[in-house]
N, C-alpha and C positions, 0 to 999 in steps of 0.2 A: 386489565390490559388495554381496554378501549379508552380509558381515561388518559393513559400514557400516550396512545396514538393521537387522541384529540389534542392533547397538550402540544405534542410535537408539530402537528398540523398548524396549530395556532402560531407557534413560534416561527415556523417556516413561512407562514403567510405574511409576517411582518416585513415591511420594507427594510432592505439592507442599505444604509446610507453610502457605504463605500463602493458598492457595486450594484446600482439600481436596476440593471438589465438582466439579472440572473433569473432564469426560469428553473424553479425547483419542482420536480415532479412530486406530486402528493398522492400517488397511487399506493395501494396497499403493499405491493412487492418492494417499492422503494423504502417505505417506512419500515417494513420487516427487515430489510438489509441494514438500515440505519440502526435499528435496535440490536441486531446481531453484532454489528461493529462496536456499538457502545458497550455491550456486555463482554466483548472479547478484548477490550482495551486494557492495557496493563499500566502499572505505575512507572515501569522502566521502559516504556515505549520509545522506539527510535523514530525520529522524523525522517521524511523522505530525503532531506539533505544529508543526514547522518548515514543513511543506508547507501545513498549514491556514493558517498565518500569511501565506503567500504566495499563496493561491488567488485572492484579490480581484485582485491585480495581474496574476496569470497570466491570469485570464479577461479582464481589460481588454485585455491584449496580444493575446489570441486574437480578441476582438471587433473591435478597432481595426486588426487585422492589422499592428500595430507589431512591432518587434523584440522577441522574447521576452526577459523579464527575465534578468538576469545569471545567476541560478541555474536558468534554465529547463530545461536538460538534466537537472539533478538532480531537479527537480520532475517532469518527464516520466518519468524512470526510476522514481521512487517510485510515480507513478500507474500505471505499467505493472504494478507488483507488488502494489499495495495496493487491494483492493476497497473498503474503507471510505473511503479518500480519493477514489477515483473516484466513489463515491456522493455525497460532499460536493461534488465538482466538478460533477456532473450537477445536483444540487439548486440550486447557485448559478447555473448556466447557465439552468436552467428559471425560476428566480425573475427573473433578468435579462430573459429573453425575455417573461415575463408583464408585467413592468414596462414594457418597451418597447411591448408590444401595447396597454397601457392608455393610452399617450400619444396 
């Protein structure tokens, strides 16, 4: 396992031409998280853009307690791994709750 961590450290230490000012933490917890995410990646993974496009429908299904949309498990898998998309989901849920409270 240490050889994998060393290899990842070496790859992360290489300069990235498109974004030269990115600071990548190379501490053990960050590398452990990266390895976890790599192991949990699926072939049918949805991108953030794909999840964002489905969030309205996903929240509607959650609120109405209807059957979750066709790609619901893929959306849920992505949300479990992606803090940014979870933040979008929470913001959408909060906005919906506030709109309902105003009625």
